[in-house]
N, C-alpha and C positions, 0 to 999 in steps of 0.2 A: 504494499499499499504506499502511497505517497502522502505524507503528512506536513500540511502547511499550518503554521502557528500565527495567530493573529494578535495584535497588540493587546486586545482586551481579553484574550483567553487566560484562563486560570486553571488552578489544580482541579476544580470540580469538572472542568472541561475534559481534562485528561483522563479522569476516572470515568466519566459516563461514556466517553467515546470508547475506551477500552472495552467496556461491558458491551456497548452497542455492537462493537466488531466481532466479539466472540458469540454473540447471540443472533446476529443478523442471519436470516435464513436465505442464502445465496448459493448453496451447493445443491446439486441434483440428488434426488432420492431414487430408488429403485424404478420408478416410473418416469423418471427424467424431469420431473418438476423441481423448481427451485425451493426446496422444503427443509433443507438440512443446515444447521448452523456450523460454523468452524468447529466448536466444540464436538458437535455429533460426528463431523466428518473427520475428527482427528487431524485436522489440518495444521499448517505452520504459517506463519506470517513474516514477510520481509517488509520492514518498516524503514523508508527512506525519507529523509527531511527534504521538503521541497517548498521553499519560501515563495517561489514563483506562482504557486497556486493562488496566491493572495493579490496577483497582478490585476489591476484595473485598467483595461484598454477602451473604456468608454469614450474617453476624449482624447483627441490628437492622434499621433502616430507612435508615441512611445508609452509603454505601460508604467503606471505608477505602482510602486510597492510600499506605498506609505502605510498600508493596513497590515503589512507583515510586522511581527514581533522584532525587536532588537535582537541580535544574536544571543546575548546572555540569557534573556528571558525565553527565547525560542529554544535553546538548548536545554534549559532547565525543564521546560514543559515536554519536549521531545523525550528527555530521559524518564520523566515522571510517567509519561504515557506508556513508554516501553516497560517500565517496571509493573505498571498496573496490568498490562496485557500479560506479562509472564506470570504474574500472581494468580490470573484467572486460568492458567493451564496450558495453553499452546506453546509449542516451541516458537521462539522469536528470534529472528536474525535481524542484524541493523546494517544500514549503510553508515558512512562516516559523516556526522553532522557538519554541515557547512562546506563539505568538500565537492568538487566537481567529479562526478562519477559517471561512467558509462553503465547504464542498467538495461538489460535485455528483458523484455516481458513478452510472454505468449498468452494472449487472452483466450480462454477456452469457452467460447460463446460470446453472443454479442451483448454482454453486460459490463458496464462501467458505472459505478454508483458514487456520487458526491454526496458526503455527509458533512453538514455545517452545524457545528456544536451550538451555534446561536439559535438555532431551530429545534434543538433537542429538548430545551426546557419550555 
């Protein structure tokens, strides 16, 4: 998963998002329906920090990243989120926070889900 941290995000956001990720029913069951959670599928998570998810390109030709958390705040919440995920049971791997990384991804099906913690409460 790609994780972007906003300026106003806090510890409660990290905790609730971790729970949401583990319980979200997005894995196929025996009938092929998205009906199983990460926990039920005994899946693993790769968490990669991605501040550019907070880019706002509604105006002009250059995105603004002013909604993204400062690096210190972003790193703290990234680490708190990873710890909360691990505490819930799945195997969790991470990227290097703030690093330029080359990440290959294979989507198994036409599903990409955006979860915004400001809309979880």
